[in-house]
KOLDONU-15125 format. One record per residue (C-alpha): x, y, z; residue number from 1; residue in three letters. Coordinates in nm, 4 decimals. Each point is the difference from the previous one (the first is absolute). Example, Ala and Ser with C-alpha at 12.3 -4.5 7.8 and 13.67 -1.06 7.14 Angstrom:
! KOLDONU-15125
- 1.2300,-0.4500,0.7800,1,Ala
- 0.1370,0.3440,-0.0660,2,Ser
END
This chain:
! KOLDONU-15125
- 1.4695,-0.5291,-10.2272,1,Lys
- 0.2724,-0.0249,0.2636,2,Leu
- -0.1722,0.2267,0.2494,3,Thr
- -0.3289,-0.1841,-0.0569,4,Ala
- 0.1783,-0.3140,0.1243,5,Lys
- 0.1235,0.1793,0.3114,6,Gly
- 0.3562,0.0401,-0.1272,7,Ile
- 0.1585,0.3271,0.1123,8,Lys
- 0.1390,0.2129,-0.2813,9,Val
- 0.2523,0.2781,0.0535,10,Ala
- 0.1086,0.2252,-0.2863,11,Val
- 0.2655,0.2624,-0.0462,12,Met
- 0.0689,0.2353,-0.2891,13,Pro
- 0.2535,-0.0770,-0.2684,14,Gly
- 0.1927,0.2566,-0.1985,15,Asn
- -0.2759,0.0427,-0.2610,16,His
- -0.2967,0.0289,0.2377,17,Asp
- -0.0082,0.3600,0.1269,18,Cys
- 0.0658,0.3359,-0.1634,19,Asn
- 0.0985,-0.1693,-0.3261,20,Asn
- 0.0216,0.2515,-0.2821,21,Gly
- -0.0205,-0.2838,-0.2518,22,Glu
- -0.3135,-0.1707,0.1368,23,Ala
- -0.1977,-0.1771,-0.2736,24,Lys
- -0.3500,-0.1234,-0.0664,25,Gly
- -0.0740,-0.2870,-0.2347,26,Tyr
- -0.2737,-0.0656,-0.2518,27,Ser
- 0.0546,-0.3121,-0.2060,28,Gly
- 0.3495,0.0340,-0.1434,29,Ser
- 0.0023,0.3794,0.0397,30,Glu
- 0.1570,0.1956,0.2870,31,Thr
- -0.0704,0.3566,0.1048,32,Tyr
- 0.1214,0.2332,0.2737,33,Gly
- -0.1960,0.0181,0.3239,34,Val
- 0.0380,0.1919,0.3238,35,Glu
- 0.2082,-0.1859,0.2573,36,Ser
- -0.1210,-0.0612,0.3527,37,Ile
- 0.1715,0.1704,0.2900,38,Asn
- 0.1081,-0.1103,0.3449,39,Tyr
- -0.3387,0.0482,0.1670,40,Asp
- -0.1914,-0.1651,-0.2849,41,Glu
- 0.2220,-0.3088,0.0170,42,Phe
- -0.0723,-0.0412,0.3718,43,Arg
- -0.3741,0.0481,-0.0629,44,Glu
- -0.0181,-0.2427,-0.2956,45,Ile
- 0.1858,-0.2720,0.1924,46,Tyr
- -0.1397,0.0770,0.3440,47,Ser
- -0.1393,-0.3531,0.0383,48,Asp
- 0.3296,-0.1594,-0.1040,49,Met
- 0.2188,0.0711,0.2984,50,Gly
- -0.0515,0.3628,0.0931,51,Tyr
- -0.3265,-0.0439,0.1900,52,Thr
- 0.0781,-0.1641,0.3298,53,Gly
- 0.3774,0.0342,-0.0296,54,Ala
- 0.1902,-0.0078,0.3277,55,Leu
- 0.1887,0.3201,-0.0823,56,Ser
- 0.0285,0.2526,-0.2842,57,Tyr
- 0.2875,0.2257,-0.0965,58,Asp
- -0.1020,0.3655,-0.0452,59,Asp
- 0.2748,0.0622,-0.2588,60,Asn
- -0.0780,-0.2745,-0.2513,61,Ser
- -0.2378,-0.2867,-0.0736,62,Leu
- 0.1989,-0.2295,0.2323,63,Ser
- -0.1924,-0.1998,0.2581,64,Tyr
- 0.0095,-0.3072,0.2232,65,Ile
- -0.2366,-0.2951,-0.0134,66,Val
- -0.0180,-0.2312,0.2984,67,Glu
- -0.0028,-0.3574,-0.1299,68,Ile
- -0.0352,-0.1342,0.3540,69,Asn
- 0.1085,0.1099,0.3493,70,Glu
- 0.3631,-0.0887,-0.0721,71,Lys
- 0.0335,0.0717,-0.3748,72,Thr
- -0.0161,0.3256,-0.1960,73,Trp
- 0.0152,0.0900,-0.3669,74,Ala
- 0.1552,0.3439,-0.0518,75,Val
- -0.0719,0.1516,-0.3423,76,Leu
- 0.2480,0.2758,-0.0782,77,Ile
- -0.0985,0.2498,-0.2683,78,Asp
- 0.2672,0.1887,-0.1948,79,Val
- -0.2097,0.0825,-0.3056,80,Asn
- -0.2748,0.2424,0.0994,81,Cys
- 0.2051,0.2459,0.1997,82,Asn
- 0.1437,0.3268,-0.1288,83,Ser
- 0.3318,-0.1661,-0.0894,84,Asn
- -0.0725,-0.3363,-0.1678,85,Pro
- 0.2417,-0.2891,0.0532,86,Trp
- 0.1311,0.1609,0.3198,87,Tyr
- -0.1167,-0.0764,0.3515,88,Val
- -0.1451,0.3107,0.1646,89,Asp
- 0.1976,0.0912,0.3169,90,Pro
- -0.3263,0.0146,0.1947,91,Gly
- -0.0855,-0.3491,-0.1250,92,Thr
- 0.3367,-0.1263,0.1264,93,Leu
- -0.0692,0.1504,0.3439,94,Asp
- -0.3467,-0.1612,0.0101,95,Trp
- 0.1418,-0.3313,-0.1207,96,Leu
- 0.2871,-0.0094,0.2513,97,Arg
- -0.2406,0.0681,0.2887,98,Glu
- -0.2361,-0.2794,-0.1073,99,Lys
- 0.2795,-0.2489,-0.0745,100,Leu
- 0.1672,0.0643,0.3348,101,Glu
- -0.3322,-0.0620,0.1759,102,Tyr
- -0.0471,-0.3248,-0.1939,103,Ala
- 0.3550,-0.1153,0.0689,104,Asn
- -0.0286,0.0798,0.3725,105,Asp
- -0.3301,-0.1904,0.0231,106,Asn
- 0.0929,-0.3157,-0.1927,107,Gly
- -0.2094,0.0837,-0.3055,108,Ile
- 0.1258,-0.1495,-0.3277,109,Ser
- -0.0017,0.2516,-0.2850,110,Val
- -0.0056,-0.0495,-0.3755,111,Phe
- 0.0469,0.3117,-0.2098,112,Ser
- -0.1249,0.0745,-0.3500,113,Phe
- 0.1407,0.2570,-0.2412,114,Thr
- -0.0823,0.0418,-0.3663,115,His
- 0.3611,0.0547,-0.1060,116,Gln
- 0.2754,-0.2198,0.1353,117,Asn
- 0.2507,0.0953,0.2698,118,Leu
- 0.2702,-0.2397,-0.1172,119,Gln
- 0.1631,-0.0729,-0.3330,120,Asn
- -0.1610,-0.3063,-0.1572,121,His
- 0.2484,-0.0362,-0.2825,122,Gly
- 0.0349,0.1210,-0.3542,123,Leu
- -0.1620,0.3378,-0.0716,124,Asn
- -0.1758,0.0396,0.3368,125,Thr
- 0.2241,0.2562,0.1697,126,Thr
- -0.1795,0.2942,-0.1645,127,Gly
- -0.3343,-0.1303,0.1210,128,Tyr
- 0.0790,0.0047,0.3701,129,Lys
- -0.1565,0.2356,0.2517,130,Ile
- 0.2175,0.3096,0.0308,131,Arg
- 0.0885,-0.0827,0.3615,132,Asp
- 0.2307,0.2828,0.1095,133,Val
- 0.2693,-0.1466,0.2284,134,Asp
- -0.1966,-0.3276,-0.0012,135,Asp
- -0.2219,0.1375,0.2786,136,Glu
- -0.3024,-0.2116,-0.0939,137,Leu
- 0.2127,-0.3127,-0.0401,138,Phe
- 0.1590,0.0477,0.3440,139,Tyr
- -0.3324,0.0857,0.1653,140,Ala
- -0.1241,-0.3408,-0.1189,141,Leu
- 0.3068,-0.2057,0.0969,142,Ile
- 0.0565,0.1813,0.3319,143,Asp
- -0.3531,-0.1017,0.1026,144,Asn
- 0.0138,-0.3615,-0.1195,145,Asn
- -0.2461,0.0295,-0.2887,146,Val
- -0.0307,-0.3564,-0.1324,147,Lys
- -0.0257,0.0753,-0.3724,148,Ala
- -0.0776,0.2744,-0.2473,149,Asn
- -0.2233,-0.0762,-0.2976,150,Phe
- 0.0326,0.2069,-0.3153,151,Thr
- -0.1548,-0.0141,-0.3448,152,Gly
- 0.1279,0.2768,-0.2275,153,His
- 0.2309,-0.2218,-0.2055,154,Asn
- -0.2799,-0.2451,-0.0923,155,His
- 0.2172,-0.3093,0.0448,156,Phe
- 0.0384,-0.2607,0.2710,157,Gln
- 0.3290,0.0258,0.1908,158,His
- 0.1377,-0.0256,0.3517,159,Tyr
- 0.2977,0.1634,0.1707,160,Val
- 0.1203,0.0103,0.3596,161,Asp
- 0.2256,0.2796,0.1215,162,Leu
- 0.0826,0.0640,0.3669,163,Asp
- -0.2810,-0.2370,0.1035,164,Asn
- -0.2665,0.1907,-0.1923,165,Leu
- -0.1586,-0.2309,-0.2508,166,Lys
- -0.1461,0.1805,-0.2989,167,Glu
- -0.2383,-0.1786,-0.2304,168,Ile
- -0.0721,0.1543,-0.3377,169,Ser
- -0.3390,-0.1268,-0.1119,170,Thr
- -0.0983,-0.0523,-0.3605,171,Ala
- -0.2952,0.1803,-0.1548,172,Ala
- -0.3169,-0.2015,-0.0491,173,Met
- -0.0533,0.1582,-0.3417,174,Gly
- 0.3431,-0.0976,-0.1335,175,Val
- 0.0552,-0.3416,-0.1590,176,Tyr
- 0.1028,-0.2404,0.1367,177,Pro
- -0.1790,0.0541,0.3301,178,Cys
- 0.2726,-0.0891,0.2475,179,Tyr
- -0.0751,0.0001,0.3676,180,Tyr
- 0.1809,-0.0803,0.3206,181,Gly
- -0.1090,-0.1742,0.3156,182,Leu
- 0.1057,0.1153,0.3417,183,Ile
- -0.0347,-0.1951,0.3181,184,Glu
- 0.0098,0.1712,0.3354,185,Ile
- 0.1341,-0.2307,0.2692,186,Lys
- -0.0024,0.1615,0.3402,187,Gly
- 0.2385,0.2920,-0.0294,188,Asn
- 0.1501,-0.0930,-0.3370,189,Ser
- -0.1029,0.0083,-0.3644,190,Ile
- 0.0775,-0.2455,-0.2783,191,Glu
- -0.0353,0.0803,-0.3671,192,Tyr
END
C-alpha cells in the first residue's frame, strides 16, 4: 500500500531473516519448520523495496544506500546475512567508509540504519548490540558526521546521544502499545 502511494520503502534484514535454522511456517495455531531464505533470496524477494535503484551496494553484505534527495542519503547497514552474524564484515566497513567520506566531503547528510543497536539503550540491551570490534562502525559514522542511526532490534522506543551520534531505537509495529517517534530535519540538524 505504501509503494502504491509513491512512498519509497527500504528494507534490511533482521537477525531472524536469513539462514535461520529455526524458520517456521504457520497454519492456524500450529507451527512447523520451513527452509529459511538465504542472502540472495532476500535481495530478490525485496528487490522493489530499496535494492532496485539503490545508489550503491556492498558486495560483502546486504548493505546499500538509498538517495532520498541530492543532499540526503539513507545508508542501510546489514550485519545479519553475512557469514558472521552480528559483526560488521571488514569489506563492508571499507565500502561504508569510502561512501561516508564522499558524502561528508560533498555536503550530503547521512542517516544510517542498523537492525541491532550500536549504543547501550539501558537495562538488558548491552548483549543485543552489534559486535563492533574496536567500535569501528561507530567511529566510521561519527567521523563522517552521520546525523543519526535508527535501530529496531530491541522493539522499544528510546533515544540516546553519544559523541554527537544520535541513535533512535524504534518500537515494533506488532508490539503493543504501538509507540512511535517523530523526527524533524531542520537544515543540517535533527530533532527527535
